N, C-alpha and C positions, 0 to 999 in steps of 0.2 A: 298187245301191251302186257308186260309182266305183271304178276299179281302184286308185287311190291309197289310198282308204279301206280297200279290201279288204286291200291290202298292209300297211297300218298295223295292221289288226286281226290279221292273221296274225303280224306281228312282235311285237305286244303279247302275243299268246297264247304265242308261243315264249319270250319273255322271262319270262313268268309261270311257264311250265313249267320253264325253266332255273333260276329263282329257287327254285322248290319242290324241284327236284333238289339244288340246292346246299345248301338247308337240311337235307334228309334226309341228305345226305352229311356235313354238318357235325355233325349230331346223332349220327350213327353213330360218327364219329371223335373225339367229345368236345370239339369246338370250341364256343365261345360264339357264338351267332348272334342275330339280331333277328327278332321276329315280332310284328306288331300293336303296334309301338312299345315293345316290351319286350325285355330280354335273356333268352335262353333257353339253359339248360345241361342236358344229359341229359334233354331233353324237358320240363323244368319252368322256370317263370319264375325268373330268377336276379337276386335283389337282394342287395346285399352291403355290408359295411363293409370298407374297404380302407385302405391307407396308402401312404406314399412313402418312398424311401430313395435318396440320391444317391451312395452310395459302394460300391454292389455291384459296379460294373464296374472297380474297381481294388484291392479289398481282399483280404487273405489268406482262406483257406478258412473259418476259424473265425468271422471277423467276418461273413461272408456267411451261414453256416449258423445262427449265433446269432440273426440278425435273422429268418430264416425260421422257426426254431423258436419264437421269441417271437410271431411273427405267427400261427402255427398255434395256439399255446396261447391266444391272445386271440380266436380265431375269425375272424381277418382272412383273407379268401379271395382278395383281389386286392392285388398290390403293383405300384406304378409305379416304374420305375427308368430310369436313363440308359443309352442304347446308343451313346453318342458320346464321342469325345475327339478334338479337332482341334488339330493343331499340337503344340508342345512344352508339356508340363505338368511343370515342375520341382517344383512343390509336392507332387504325388502320384506323380511318376515313372511315369506311365501313358502308354501309346501306343495310339492308335487309327488315325485317318487322319493320318499325319505330314505329308503333302502330297498333293494330288490324285493318286489312283491308287496311292498307297503306304500299306500298312496294317500295323499291328502293330509290334512292337519291331524297330528297325533291327538288322541283322546285327552291326554294330559294337558294339552294347550288350548283346547276348545273353549274352556271357561275363562273369560277375560273381562276386565272392567273397561277395556278400551272400546271406544265407539268406532263404527266402520270407517269414519272419515279421519280417524286419528292414526298417526304413524305408530306402528307396532301392533296393530290389529291383525291377528293371524289370518292369512289369506290362503284358501284352498285354490291352487292353480287351476284345477279342473273345473271347479265351480265358476271361477272368473272367466275361463275360456267358454264355458256354457253360456254365460251372460253375453260375452262378445259375439258368439255365433248367433244368438237370439236377436241381438240388437242389429247386427249386420244384415240379418235376414229381413228385418223391417225396412231397411234402407236399400235393399237390392244390391248390396255390396258383396262380392265374392271374396272368400278367404283362401290364402295359401298358408298352411300351417306347418312350420318346421318342427321336427320331433327330437332334435338333439342339437348340440353345439360343439364345434371343435374347440372353441375358446373356453376359458375357464368360467366365463360369465354364466350364471344360473346353473352351475354344476356340469359344464361341458366336459368332454373327454380329457381336456388339458388340465382339469382341476384334480389335483392329487387327493382331495378329500372325498371324492365321490367314486367314479368308476375305477380309478387306479387303486383306491383303498379297498373297495369292495372285492376286487378280484386279484389283488396283489400284482398289479401290472407294473412293469419296470418303467413304462412311460405311457403317455396317452395313446400312442400309435399302436400299442399292443391290443387296443380295443378292437381293431379290425380282424384280429386273428384268434383271440382267446375264445374257445368254444362256449364256456359258461357265460362269458360277457355277452357274446352274440345272442345267446338264448335269453338272457335277461332283457336285452334291448328289444328282442322280438316280443317278449311278454309285455313290455311297456307299450310298444306299438299297438298290440292287440287290445290292451286296456283302454288306451286313448281312442283308437279308431272305432271300437265297438261300444263305447260308453253311450248311455242314454242321457241326452241333455236334460238337466234338471229344470229348465225353463220351458222347453218346447215338447219334451217327451219323445223326441226323435233321436234315434241312434245316429252317431256321427257318420257312420259309413252309409247312411241313407239320407243324409242332409245335403241338398243341392247347393246350399250356401257355401259349403266347403268345396272349392274348386279343385284343390290339390293338396297332397301330403308331400312334404319334403323330408328326405332321410336325415339331413344334417345341414346346419348352417356352416358354410365354408370348410368342408372336409378337406383334409390333406394328409399325406403320409410321407414325410421327408426321409423315412428309413428305407423307402423303396422308390427311387427316382424313375423307375420304369413305368410307374403308375399301375402296375398289374395287381398289387395287393388291394388298393382302393377300388379298382374296377371290379375285382372279384367280389368284394364285400357289397358293392352297390348292386351287382347282378343278383346276389342272394337276397338282399333285403328288399329290393324293389319288387322282386317276384312275390315275396311274402306279403308286402303291402297290397299288391294288386289282388292277391287272394282275399284279403280282408275287405278291400274296398274296390270291387271291380267297376263300379259306376263312377268312381272318382279318378283323377289323374295322379300320377306319381312323378316326382322330379328329384334331382340330387340336392340342389341348393349350393352348388359349387361356384367358385369365382371365375371359372373359365380358363384356368391356366392350361397352356398347351405344351405339347412336346413337338417342337418344330425347330430344331437347332440350326438349321440352315437359313431360317428366315431372318432377314435384317430389318428390324423395326425402324420406323421413321426417326430420323435424327440419331440413329444408333442407340436410342434410349430403351430401357426396360427389357433387356435381353433375358433377365431372370424370369420374366413372365412366360417365356417360350422355351426355356431350356430343361424343363422337367423337374427342377429342384424340389418343387412342392409335392411331387409324387401324385399329381393329379393330371390326367390326360383327357381334356375336353372331348376330343374326337372319339376316343374309345368309350367314354361314358355315354355319349348320345347314341351310340350304335346298339346299346343294350335294349332289347325289345320291350322290356317292362319299364323303361324310362320313357315317359310319354313326351316330354319336351325338354329343351335345353335351357340352361340358365348361365348367366355370367354377371360379374360385378365390375365396377369401374371406379377406381380411386387413384388416378395417376399421381395426385399430389402427395399421397401417403405411401406410394409405391416407389418413391425415389426418382420419378421422372423429372427432368430439368424443367424449371418454371415455364419458359417460353415454348416448351414442346408438349406440355400436358394436354392442351386442347386438341391439337392435331394427332397426337399419339392416341388419344381417346377415340377419335373418329376412325382411325385405322383398326383399333381393337374391336370396335363395334362392327365394322365391315367384315373383319376376319371371322367373327363368330356367326354372323348372319350367313355368310357364304358356306361355312362348315355345316350349319344346320340344314341349309337347303339341299346339300348333297345327300342327306339321309331323309329328306322330306319330313322334317319335324319342326314345329314352331319353336322359336327361341325368344326369351325375354331378358332384357337388361333389368334384372330384378333388384339391384342396388346400384346407385351411382351418387356421387357427390363431390363437390369441391367446397372447401371451408369458407365460411363467411369472413373469417379472420385472415385468410390467405391473400396473396397478391394478384390472383386472377380475377378477371371480370366474370363473375359468377353468372350473370344474366347472359352474356355472350356465349359462355361455355355451354350452359344448359340448352340454349337455343341451337347451337351448332350440333351438339350431340343428338338431340331429339330430332332435328331436321334430317340428318343423314340416316338415323335409325328408321324414321318413318318412310323416307323415300326408298330405302332398300327393303322395305317390307317386314320389319320386325313386328312380332305379334304383340309385345307389350313393353312398356318402359316404366320402371318403378323407382321413384326417387327415395333417398334416405334423408330425412326421416320427418314424417308429419307429426307434430306435437300440438297440444292445445293447452288445457288448463292444468293446474297443479293444486288439488284440493288441500294437500298437506301444507303447502307454502302459504296459502290463503289463511288457513287456520292459525299460522304462526306470524301473521302480520305482513306477509310478503305480498307481491303483486298478483299472485294466483296464476301466473303464467309459467309453463314448464320451461326450466332453464335450458340454455343451449350448451348442454354438457359436452358434446363432441364437436361442436362447430358446424354441424351439417343441418341444423334445425330449419324446417320450413313451417311457417304458420299461415293460416288462411287470413292474412292481414292486408290483402289488397296491395301488397308491395309489387314492384316490377317483376320480381322473380315468381311470386305467387300467381300473379296474373298470367305470366307466360306459361306456367305449368297448367293452369286452367285452360288456356287456349289450346295447348297440346292435348289435353284430356278430351276436349271437344273434337279436335281433329282426328284423333285415334278412334273415337267412338262413332263419328258421323261421316268423316271424310271431308268435312267442311272447314275451311280456314277462317279464322277471325280476321278482322281488318288488319290487325297487327301482323299476322303471319302472311297475309296477302301482299303486304308492302315490302319493299327492300329494307333491310336493316343493316346499319353500319356501326361497328363496335370498335372502340379503342380497347384492345385486349390487355395491353400493358403500356403505361401504368393504368391500373384499374381503380385506383383510389389516390387521393392526395398523399404524397410520400416524398421521402428524400432519395436523391440519386447521387452517385459519385462515379468517377472513372468513366469507363465506357458502358453506357446503358442502352439496352435494346428496346425499341419501341415497336409494338406490333398492332396490327389492325385486321379486321375481318369484315367481309361483305357477304351477306346472305341475301340472295335474290328472292323476290316474292313470286307472284304469278307470272310476271312478265319475264320470261326466260331470255328474251332477245336483248334486254337491257344489260349491257356489260360495263364493267369499270375499265376505263382506258388507262388511268393512272391514279395513284394516291400520293399526296404530298403532305409533308410535315409542316404544321403551322405553330408558331410560338407567339403567344399574346396577340392572337388575331391576325398576325402577319406571316408571310412565308418565312420559314426557318432558314438559317444560313445554309448555303449549298455545301454538300449535296443534300437535298431534301426529298427526293423522289424515293419512295419505299420500293424495295425489291419484292417482286411477286413470285411466289412459289406455286406453280400450277398444281403440283401433286397435293399440296396441303391447303390450297386456296387461302393463303395467308400472306399478308404484306408485312415486311420487316425492314427496319433501318436502325443503325447504331449511331448514337449521339455521344461524341467524345467530350465530356465536360472539361477535361484538362486542356484539350486543344482549343477550346472555345472560352477559356478562362477570362480573357480580356473583355469579351462581350457579355459573358455571364459569370461574373466572379462569385466566389463562395458566398453563400447566403442568398443568392438570387432566387426569386420565385418565378417560375415559368409556367404559363398557362398552355398546356399541350393539347393539340387535337390533330386529327388527320382529315384532310379534305379530298374527296373522291371526285374526279371528273368522269362523267358517264358518257356512254356512246351516243346519247341523244343531245349532248352538249350541256346538260344540267350539271350542277355540282351538289354534292351531298357531304355532310360532315358528321363526324362522330361527336359524342359527348366530350367535353374538355375536362382535363384533370390538372391539378397544380402540383408541380414537382419543385423541390427545393434543392439547389446544388449544395452539397455538403461534403466537400473534400477535406476541409480543415475544421475538424470538430474537436473540442476538448471535453474531457470527462472527469468526473469525480467518483471515487469509490463509494458504493453504497454499503457493501459488505463483502468480506472475504471468508471463505470456508477452507480451512487448512486441514481438516479431518484429523486433528491431533489426538482426539479422544474417541471418535466414533465415525460412523458413516453418514451421519445426518439423515438417517432413515432412507438411505438409498435402497431401491428395490428393483427387481427385474421386471421388465416389460417384454422379456423374451429376446429372440434373436432372429435374424433372417440369413439363411444359407450359412449359419454358424450355430454354435451351441453355447448358451449361457447356463452354466451349471449352478453357480451359487455366488453370493456376494457377502463379503465379510470385511472386518477392519483389520488393518495391519499397522504395526508400529514402524515399519520400514520407512526410511526417509522422513522421520518425524511424524508419521501418521498419514495413511492414504486409504482409499477405498480399493479393496482387492476384489477383482472380478475373475473368478475361475471359469475358464472357457476353452473353446477350441474353434479354430477356423480351418475349413477343409483346404483352402488355397486353390480351389479349382474354378472359382467364379470371380467375375469382375466386381461383384458387390456382395460382401459378407459383413454383416453388422451385428453389434450387440446394442441393446437398448437399456440404459440404466437411468431409472426415473428418480429425480430428486423432488419429491412432492411437497417438501416443506420450505423450499426456496421461494417463498411468496414474493420476495423482492423483485422477481422477474417482471412483475406488473409495472414497475417503475423504471426498469432498466432499459438501456439503449446500447449496451455493449457487454460482452462477456468474455473472460479469459479462462482457460483451464489447461491443464497439462495431462498428457497420457504417456505412460511408460510401457514399453514392450521389452521383455528380456531378449537381448540380441541373439543369444545362442539358440533360442527357440523359434525365431522368425526365419522361415525358409522361403525365399522368393521362388516362384514357379520357374522351372528350367526353360520352358518354351513359350508360355503364354505372356502376352504383354499388350499394353495399350498406351502408346506414347501420348495421345491426346488427353488421357485422364491420369497420366503419370503413374502407370502401373507396370510391374508390381510395386505397390506402395500403400500409403495411408490416405484415407479420405474422411476425416472426422467432420461431424456436423452436429447440430442440436435441433431439437423439435420442441415446440411450445404447444400447450393445450389451453383452451379447447381447440380441437380441429387438427391436431398433429401437424402444426405449421412448421415445415422443414426450413431451417435457416442455415446458411453457410455452405450449401452444397457446392463442392469443387473449389471453394475459396482457399482451403488449406491443404489441398492435395499435394503430395510429395512422393517422388520415387523413394523407395526404402533406402537405396544406396546414398541418397542425399540427406537423410534424416540424421541429425547430430547424435553422437553416442556419448553417454556419461556413465560414470561408475557410481553406484549408490553404496550405502553403508553396509550392505551385505557382501560387498566385494565383487559383485557381478556387474557386467556391462548392460546398459539398457538404451534402446532407442528412445529419445526424448522428443515427443511431439507437442510443441507449444502452439496452442490455438488461440486466436483472437478474432472475435466476430462482432461486427457492428450491425445493428438492426433498428427498424422503426419501432419505437416504444409503443406498446399496446396494453392499456389497463385491463383488458379482459383476460390476459394470460394468467393461468393459475399455477402452472409448474413447468419445469424444464426437464427434458430427457437428453442426456449426453449419449451420443452414438459413436463409439470407437469402431470405425469401419476400415476393413482391409480389402484389397483387390489383388488376386493371384498371389497371396502370401499365406503359406501354411503356418499355423501357430497353435500350439497346444500347451497351455499353462495358465498364467495369471496376467491380466491386464490391470494396470493401476491408474486410478484417476486421482489427481491432486490439485490443490490451489485453484479452486473455482472463485473467480472474482467478478462481482456484478458492479456495473458502473451506471451512473446517470449522466445525461448530457448537461453540460454547464450552460 
């Protein structure tokens, strides 16, 4: 044997011995560690149901302990929270790293007349995190702590007033390459990881309650679609974190975007999640030795996946990531997932299907977004004292069907034992998921999840209206790949039997292989092909933008928003579209259009300067009318997408008009009807192109909101 080979063999044996010693030490001290591609805790495999909460690091004691109490009651054993606050946070009045090298509440602000339960009381992010760790420890709940954010919230790298300002970065993605910036991030990590807890006296890197550190929440780097820049940064930073915290685990915190351009997703949806545009390569990241486990997120509703494809698309996304992690023998967790309570999907059925396939395929952990509990501030102001559903994904320990389901899965992950509910077959009407209006051709979908009896099969599924078999054809088509039943109901073709205004009680009845019949829950739909509306309000932007603001862009760049007097006044959105992708969108938020809560229809107009719109020479998609326009809107809370594909048009078919500057413009007239929802707080207009290169200004005009007569 050569000397070099002998040396390598000795080194390898030494590393193996060190690894074994570290595992033994970790087990003895109660840390979670990894063995044979699995999490291990107290000498046993550790699978878990977990959750997320973003307000633990700035909230009063009761808000923190209530979340932890509810997590414990639901059997949730891991909670992911934020460990960062960069720059000034006026909204929450919390202080973390106020500038590089300075931490906590500035001395000038420590003296206050505010009481701890009053809004405006200055919060030290690190002290609040200390409290969270101490209280989680009492309840045997493990923590995953993220140390930065890609998004602007809490001073993430997209926030121009923190990292970009401090280091004169041209954009947030320079964060990954600027040497001084990287050094400051490392310094922050060291401060946080080696900090001594003010409640327990234990240094964070010696605290077994902390299961893992995450480098960043949802990192991406659109300036390098190869993924190499982000991978290099993760390699450097994860190695540094492992030096600081060798007994704890380290992960990236990414959404799981892949670079697999040849892959064809289910129903042809969500190709942008596989084409590398986000500059994040899941498979490259999990190969890094100092990245201990893999993470991915799942929000098909907000990622532009078609409504009736979202559940099955999510199943495929879950399977792909589990398979990839198995190839490198590392655990993987679905650390964020959600579908909006305000959306059109059957949330209970979706969460059941996703967790079912995740568990069966051996995922290590499943963590829903977001567990919330009390709101001390709101109670003090005369409110109900319950944390509001700001993003539409809120889960409470309220014994609702969804809450109970997640508790059942928490038990299953922790013990391998199924509840009575999970042992029995479940039958879901996926859409319609709620009482709603339908028109034109409406697709009805259903799902069957088997329990313990794997031999019990569904022979057929039939559509029932008002308790009776629906008009023929009524047998739903079964898709073996997606395990989904679908049928389209043409309201116009059946107008004589079900005229406009008819209310139909819809359910699906399954005939099983043992001869029994099982039925889904029923929902009421109202046929609404002929509806009249009255104007609530018109926004013509004659004098301003009505506080229009940017919510960013996807596979495009939104540079700025301003007012223009062109065409009598419009919102001018300075932007660029690459023209290389089938989905490139801008997001323009109109936060003051509160009338959306009363509206059931919305019109608006988008103008693109004709000379600047260049359709791709070779790329096309006839099914989606591309190259072309694909405008839609989204409501909050929950980013409820409305009007997807309803106003798609080939660019060549869009009418051209001349405005008062003498130039020709494509005029995209949009009209969208939707089910009125009083919980909507604002609307975002999304001018979206596919395979059309455009560099200039997009104009939004004449937003009209209507109520139903």
